[in-house]
N, C-alpha and C positions, 0 to 999 in steps of 0.2 A: 335749373335742370329739373325735369319732371320727376315725380315720385316713381314712375315706372322705370325710368332710366337708372335712378338711384338703386332701386330694388334689383335691377338687372346686374349692376356692378357688384352689389353685395353678394348676389348669387354666384358670380364669377369668382369673387374672392374666396367664398366658402368652398367652391368647387375645387380650387387649386390649393386650398389650405393643406399643409403637410400634416399627415396623421401619423403619430408615433406608433411604431410597431408594438404588438403585445409581446408577452413572454416568449411564445413560440417563435415569433419573428426574430426576437433578439437572439434566441438560441440558434436559429438557422444562420443569422448573420455572424454569430461568434464562431460557428463551425467553419463557415467559409473563410472568415478572417484567419482562423487557426491554421487551415490548410495553406492559405497564401503565406502566412508568417513562417510556417515550417519549411515550405519550399524556398522561400526567400533566404532565410538565415541558415537552413540546414541544421547541422548538429548543434549549433549555438542555441537553437530553440529548445533543445532538450534540457537546458538549464532551468527552465521554468516548470519542469515536470513536477516539482514539489508542490506547486500551487494546485495542480490536478490531484495529487495525493491527498492534500489537505481537504479539498472539496469532497472527495470520495469518503473520507473519514467523517466529515460533517453530515453527509447524507445518511451514512450508516448509523449515526449516533442514536436516532430515535427508533430504529427498526425493531430491535428485539423487544423493548418495552411495548411498542405498538402491537406486535404479534400477541404478546401476553394478554393485554387488556381487551383487545378487539375480539379475540377468540372467546375469552371468558364471558364477555358481554353478549356476543352473538349466540353462543350455545346456551348460556344461562337464562337468557330472556325467553327461550322457548318453553312451552308446556310439554309435559311428558307425551301427550297425545300428538302434538305437532312434531315433536322429535321422532316419535315412533313412525308416523306417516312418512316423514322425510327420510328416515333411515331405510324403511322397507321399500318405498316406491323410488325415492331419489337415489338410493344406494345402487340400485341396478343400473340406472342410466349413468350415474357417475362412473361406475366401473367400466361400462361399455364405452363411454366417450374417452376415458383414459386409455382403454385398450386400443381403440382406433388411433389415438394420438401416438402411443408408443409404437404401434405398427408402422406409422408413417416415419417416426423418428429413427427407428432401427433400420428402415429400408433406405433412407436418404444417404447414409455413408457409402452405399453401393455405387453412388454416382461420383464419389471422389476419385479422381484419376489415379491410375496405377503408375505414378511417376517413379522412375528409377531413382533410388536414393541410397545413400550409405553415409556413415558418420564415423568419426574417430571414437575411440573408447571413452565411455563415460562411467563414472563410478556407480550410477544407478543401475547399470546393466548387471552388476555382480553383488549388489547390496540386497539383502533380504528385506522385503517390504515390512514396514512397521505393522505389527499386529493391531488390528482395530478392536477395541473393546466395545462390542455391540451393546452390552448391557449399559455401559456408561453413555453410549451414544443415544440410545433410545429410552432409557429409564432414568428419570431424574431423581436419584436418591437424595441429592441436595440441589434443589431448584436454583439456589443462588449461585452454586458452582456452575451449573449448566448455563446460566445467564452470562456469567463472567467468562466462561470458556467458549461461548458462542455455539453451543450444541443445539442447533435448531430443532432436530427431531425430538430431543428430550423436552425442550421448552413447549413444543406443540402438544406433546402428550400430557404434560402437566396442565396446560391451559384447557385442553379438552376434558380432562378428568375433573378439574375444578368447575368448569362450566356445567358439566352433567350433574355434579353434586348440587349446584345452585338451583337446578330445575325444581326440586321439591321443597325448597326452603321458602316459607311464607315471608320471611324478612329479607329476601334477596334484593328487593328494590333498591335499598341503599347502596349495596355493593355494585349492582348493575349500573345505577346512576353514576356512582363514583368512577367506574370503569369507562363509562361513556364520556364523562367529563375529562378524565385523563387522556382518553383517546382523542378528544377534540383538541386538547392542549398539545398533544404530540403532533397532530395533523397541522396545527398552527406553526409549531416549530419547524416541521418538515416543509411547510409552505414557505417559510422565510428562507430556509436553506435552498429550496428550489429556485428562489429568486436569484441565488448566486450561480445558478447553472450557466448563464452565459460566460461568466469569468472562468469557472471550473472547466467547462467544456472547451473553451478557447485554449486553456493551458494544456489540456490533455491532447486535443487535436493538433496543436502546434508542435508539441513534443513528439507525438507519434509521426506526424508528417515529416518532421526534421530528422528522425532517426530510423524510421522504417525503411528497410532496404527494398529495392524493386522486387526481389525474389519473394520477400515476405508479403508484400502487397499483392503480388500475383496469386499467392496461396490464399490470402484473405478473401480475394474475389470469389474463390470457389465456395467458401462458406456463405457469403452474402447472397450469391445467386441461388444456391441450393435452399437457403432459408426462405428467400422470397417466394420461390416456386412452391415450396411445401406449405407456406402460410396461405398463399392464394388457393391452393388445392383444397385445404381444409375449410377456409372461410367462404369460398365462393361455390363449392360443390359438395364436399363430403358431409359437412355438418348440416347445412340447410336441407340437403336431400334426405338426411336421416329423419327430419321432422315430417316431411311429406310421405315417407314410407310408413309411418306409424300413426299419423293424425290426419284429420280432414284438411289441415292447412297445407296448401300447395307450396311448392318451391317459390313460385311467383309471389304468393301472399307474404311469405316471410321476408323476401328481399325487398319488396315494395314498401312494406310497413316500416322496416328498420334501415332503409337505405341511408337516410339522413344521419341518424345517430352513429351508424357504422362509419360513415365518412368523417364525422366529428371526432370519433375516437381515433381514427387513423391520422387525422390532421394534427390533433393535439398531442397524441401519444399518451393520453390520460384516460384510463378506463373509468375512474371514479366520477369524472364530470358528467358522464352520460348515464349513470345508474338510474336517476329519476326518469329519464326519457325511455329507457329500456323497460322499466317496471310498468310505466303507463302504457307502452306499446303492447306488452304482453296482456295486460288487462283488457285492452280494446279488442284484441284478437278473440278472446274468449267471449266477450260481450257480443260481438258480431255473430258468433255461432250459438248465441242464446244458451250458453252453458250457465250453470248455477252461478250467476254473476257475483254475488257477495262472497260465496265460498272461494271461487276462483281468485277473486281479488285478494282475499286473506292469504291464500297459499302463495300467490305471487309475491305479496308483501314480505312473506317470511323466507321463501325459497331463494329468491335472487340475492338479497343482501347476505344471507348466511353462506350461500355458495360462493359469494364474492371472496370469502375468507379461505376458500379451498383453492388448490392449484388448478387454474384453468389451462386449456391447451395452449394459450398464448404464452403462459409461463413455461409450461412443460416443453414446448417446442425449442425454447432457448437451451435446454439440456443438450440439444444437438451440438452446441459449441464444445461440450466436453468430448464428444466423439470426434469432432473436427480437431480439437487440441491433440488428441492421440495421433491423428493422421499428420497434422502439422509437425508434430515432434518425431515423425518417422516410425510410429508404432501403431498398433491396433489394440482395442480393448479385447482381452481374451474372452472367449465364449463363456467360460466358467464364471466370469465376473458380471455377466449380464443381469442375473437376478439381483445382486447387490446394487448394480447400477440403477436398475429400475426402482427398487424399494427405497434406497437412500436418496435418489434424485427426487422421487415423489414426496417423501416426507420433508426433505430439505426445502422444497419449493413451497411449503406452507408459509415460509418466511419471505424475506426480501431477496430479490435477485442479487443485490449488492453484497449480500452475505453468502447466498447459496453458491454462486459461481466460485469465489475464492475457496469456500469450504470444499467443494467437489474437486477442484484442482489439487488441493492439498490431500484430499482423501485418496485420489488415484495417483498421487505422486507425480503430478505434472508440473512443469515450471510455473512458478507463481506469476512471473512477468507476462504470461499469456493473458492475464486478466486485463492488461492494458489494451490488447487487441480486441478483447470482448467489449471494452468501453468504446473504442473507436467504431467497431462494427455496429454497436448498439444504437448509434446515431441513426442508422438506416433500418436495421432489423427491429428496433424497438417499436416503431410505428406499425409494422406488419404484425408483430406479436400482440399489440394492443387490439388490432382489428380482429385477430383470431380469438382473443379473449372476449371481446364484445359479442361475437357470433356465438361462442361457446356458452356464455351466460344466458342468452336468449334461448338457444336450443335446449339446454338443460331445463330451464324454467318451463318452457312450453311442453316438453315431454313429460316431466314429472307432474305438472298440474293436470295435464290431460289424463295421466294415469290415475290420479287421485279422484278426479271428477267423473271418471267413466267415459271420457271422450277417446281414450286410446283404443285402437283396434289393430290387431295383427292381421294383415292381409298377405297371404302366402305369395301371391304373384308379385305384389309390390316389393315384398321383402327379398324375393329371389332376384328381381330386377335390380334392386339396390345393391345386393351383394355382388352380382355379376358386374355391374357398372363400377363398383368400388375396386374390384380386382383388376378390371380392365384399365381404369384410370391410373391406378398405382403402377401397373406394369408399363403403361405408355409413358408415364412421367419419368420413372426411373430410367427406362431405355432412352427416351428423348434427351433427358438431362445428361446422361452419360455420353451420348453421342455428341451433344453440343459442346460440352466441356473438353472432350478429347479433340474436337476439330478446331476449337477457337483458342484454346490455351496450350501453350507449349512450355516445357520445362527441360531444356537440354541438360544432360548430365555432364557436370564438370568437376565433380569432387575428386576425381583422380589427380587433377592438377595440384590439389592441396598437398598431397603426399609426395608426388613425383618431382615437384619443383622446390621442395624445401632445402634450405641451405643452413649451415651451422649458425646457431644463435649468437654465440660469442666469437671473438676473434680467434682464428685458427693459428696454430704453430706450424712451422715447416714440417711436412710429412711425406714419407715415401710409402706408397701403397703397393703391396705385392698381391697379385691375383693367384699365385701358385705358391705352395709351401716348398721352400728350398730343400733339396735332398740332403745336403751336408749342413750340420749344425754349425753355428758360429763358434769361433774360439773364445772360451770364457775362462775367467780366473776364478775357479770354484772356491778357492780359499778366501776370497774377498767377500765382504758384505755386498749384497745386491745394490743397496742404495748408493754406496760409495762408487761401485762400478758404473751404475747408470749415469751418475753425475759426471764422473770422469770421462766416460764415453761420449756424453752429450746427446744420447739417443735413448728413448724409452721404447723397447720392443713390445708391441701389444698384439696378442692373438685375437683374431676376430672371426666371426662366422659370416659367410657370404649369404646374400639374399635373406636376411633375417629382419624383416620390417617389424617394428620401427626402430629396432636396436642398431642394426648395421646394414646398410644397403647403398647402392649407387643411385644418385638422383638422375634427372633427365640430361644433365650435362656431364655425367660420368664421375662426379665427385663422390667420395665415400662419406656418407653422412649417417645420422641416427643418434639415438640417445646415448648409447654406449660409446660411439665414436666421439660425440661431443664431450662426454666425461673424460675420455682419454686425452683430448686436447686440453681440457682444463687441468688435469693432473700433470701433464707434461709442462704446461705453462707455469704451474706452481713450482715444479722442480727446476725450471729454467732450461729444459732440454727440448730437442725435436722428437719426432715420432717416426717409427717404422711399423706399419701394419702388416701382419703376416697371417694368412688364413690358417685355420687349424682343422684337424679331423678329430672327432671325439674319441675314436678308438686309439689314436696315437697321442692323446693329450698328456697322459701320465709320463710317457717316455720323453716327449718334447720338453716337458717341464723339468725332468731330471737332467736333460742335456742343456737346460737354460736356453732353449731355442726362443722362448718368450720370457720377458720379465713378469708379465701379468697377462691374464686372459680376461678381456672385458667384452662379454657377449651374453649377458643375462643368463648365467648358468644357475640351475637350481641348486640351492644349498643342500648338501648332504652331510651326514655324520661321518661317512667314510666313502671314498671313491677311488683313491690311489695313494700309494705310499709317498708320493712326491707332490701331492696337490694340497695346498693350504687355502681353505676358504676364508675370505674376509667376512666381516660382519655383513649381514644382509642390508642392502641399500634400498630395496623395495620389495613388495609382494606382487605376484601375478596370479591371475585367476584361471582355473581350468575351464575349458569350454570346447565345444565342437564347432567346426565351421562346415556348414552344409548348404546345399542348394536352397534358395529362398523359400520354395514351396514346402520344404521339409523342416523348417525351423521349429515349428511347434511340436514335431514328433520327437525332438531331442531335449525337451524341457524337463523331463523327469526320468528317473531310472526305470520305473515301471513301463513308461511309454517306449523306451528304447528296447527293453526286453521283449515287449509285445510285438515288435516288428520282425522278429525272427533273426536269421543270420545276416550280419552286415559286415562289410569290409571297410575298415577305417585305417587311414594312414596316421603315422606319428613320426615326429622328427627324432632321429637317433640322439641318444644322450639326454633325452628330455625327462618326461615323467616316468614314474616307476611302473614298468611294464607288468610285473607280477601282480601289483595292486590293481591295475586296470583290468587284467584278465580275471581277477577274482570278483570284481564288481560287475563286469560285463562279460560273462562267460560265453555269450553267443556272438560276440564280435570277433572277427578275424583281424588281428592287428598286423599291419604291414609297415615295415620301416621305410621311411623316405629320407633322402638327403636334406631337403629343405622344402618349405611350403611352395616354392615356385614350381616344384615338380608336379604338385597337384593342380595348382591354378593354371599352369601352362597347358593343360589339356593332355599331358603325357600319361596320365593315369586315369583313364575313363572307367577302370574297374573299381575305383574307390567310391564309396558312398559319401565320404567326407573325410575330414582330418581332425585330429585331436591335438590341441595345443593350448595357448593362452588366449583369453578374451582380448587382451591388449594387442597382441600380434594379429589375431584374426580380424579385429576391427580395421586395422591398417590395411590388410590384404583385401578386405571387401571394398575399400575405396577404389582400388584398381579393378576389382571384379565385383560390381554391385549385384550380380545375379546370385551371389552367395550371401549368407547371413551368419551371424554369431549366435549360438544357442548355448546358454548357461544352464547346467543341470540344477534344477531346484528340488528340494530346498537346501541342498548341501552347501552351495556357494564356496567350494574348496579353494583356498588360497595357499600359494607356496612362496617361500622366501627365495630370492635370487641374490647371488654374490659374485664378486670377482674371484679369480683363482690365481694365486702366486705359487712359484715353485722354488726348488733349491733348498727346501726346508729352512728357509731364512725367516724366522719368526719376527725379526726386527722390521723387515720390509713390510710384512703383513700387518704389523701393528701400526706402521706409518700410514698405510692405506686406510686402516680402520679409523685413525684419527682424522685423516683427510675426509673420509665419508661423513664423519660426525660434523665436521666444520661446514661442508657444503649443504648439509641438511639443516643445520642451524641458521646459516646466513641467508637461506632462501634460494640459493642458486640451483639446488637440485629440484625444488618445486617449480621453478621457472622453466627449467629444461624438460621436466616431466610434462608440464602443461603444454609445452611447445611441441614435443615429439609424440607423446602418447595421446593427449587430449585434443590436439589440433588447435591450440590457442595461438593466434598470430602475434608477432611482435607489435607493440603499440604503434611504432613508426611505420610498419608495413601495411597497416589498415588504412586504406584511402578514405579521405573524408567524404561524407555523404554529399552528393551533388546539391548545389544551392545556387541561387541566382547571384547572391552577393559575392561568391567566390568564382564560379565557373562562367558567369555571364558578364558581370560588371568588373570583376577582378579587383575588388576593393580590399580583399584579405587574401592571404595565402594559406 
């Protein structure tokens, strides 16, 4: 065989030789395999979630030390003159770019769809938020405590202070070199941990794909789409156009020069790897304009690496996830919290995203498990964030260097055109995105089914339910103890309140259900008797109890020191929280006493026999209080004259499931809670004591907590939760 033929065969072999994928390729493969695994195994895949948790902790391990040493080295290596120039010239552009970024971030939630939603009662609704000690958060009185507690803002402040102090020290070289060495070591450790990314991301993606419900995924799509559009708007238009508005560099110059490194940053998801290319590109742009080449080179050498340690817009854009988390959780960030949101977010993002996001979720009292959604979405959004970060680094460096070298010129016409185009593009983006999401994504409301179809959690005893109160009281043996009479009779007569969600109401098939009804069945079961439910009227309750029309009234009655001569209150079995239920658009108007008073005269309904009317009148003197029979009178549309109703947050939350156009508003910062009890009659203290002991038992053995979670908080029975769809179960039928 000729040498030419042999060489040809060798070339073919080389041409078809398999090339192992790099780290980015393995990450992509692991994500795809994770999704496939999650869809195939369903909830079974959730069992490997601990591997993802371990991976996250390993990634976070080096972050805080790296922030400390890199900031100290970066700031400390500057001279006072360099730091002064950077602070004066660069500070202006830094703040301007941040302002533009936060403008985009705060506008994007306007595109989140106004989906109708409601939820069962949650304790966070009535709990006073933990007070944040901003001094401890921002000022590191003990830097070691700040490090151990993960207080990123305090760590950043300490690092900046130490770095600034090092500037004037002649012997700083040893410390700077040590910090650089430690930084390199930490980067090496992080690099090793990054090599574990395919394993960690596979576990995270598989667990998420196996446990994420279709409804949750639909909502996550909203965040991903909004994030992508916002990042493209910043990186392809707003930031590059800012350079052309203030420097001789055109939009085309910037995009042409940095097209390759921008694509590399996007493809790898790693901003660090393109830093040398970005620095050299900035230098070449100034050389082409014959700017003081050496000075420009020096400024670029300092500015870009130092700014790398500051939060870029790619990082800041991810704070959009916190606003999304509010929306995902069925709430919004209050307007009064925007300043703390911006300041805390900005300072927190000096550190790693892997610490910043959990910190902010905790800071704003959002569910910690939303971080897993952030991890899953970060697979897509992370690359776009890196692209924005790369563009931001270039834009800041070009603008600041141009300002220092005298190349910066403010042209009014260009500036006005830029501002006009910025406003126009933001308006068009928000309007277009809103329209697109509304048209393409649907979220039909079905939370009403969750309350209307609920059945008793435990087995029911035989029961007779009366819808009307009998006119004639039953014949009773008043000389006998009530407990003996009940057992002999074989029936426990229970007074209940109609249409009182979630305590006592009829479900969609007409069964009498609710927390108090469930408790009545449980009490009757323990006594070994059946049930007779009789509706009561509050103004007749004392008389009815005297006549022993009921043995016990179980309908979440507020505990009072005295209400009637024949009413014995048992020990409180739970507390309820005072709240208003108002139209959704008025929710924020009822969050404080001052706001309520400022609205003028209001007409508010309250359920008879409930809260202390004289106390309400003294606290809210400008409210006209109107008694109603039950909440259904207001929600049924029979009382259009009422601005809202006053009751409990627990009951109000249940009613909003059926009427999501209303919302529960708890008056802050009082968070008033009231104990509720059962009521027994006949002045039979022995029966009352028996019920008290029974209450103590069911609270200790966990039965009450189970029923409270089921009826008030909306937790489903474990056996009623359908398994997540999976190939192995629903297609192949290999498991049940």
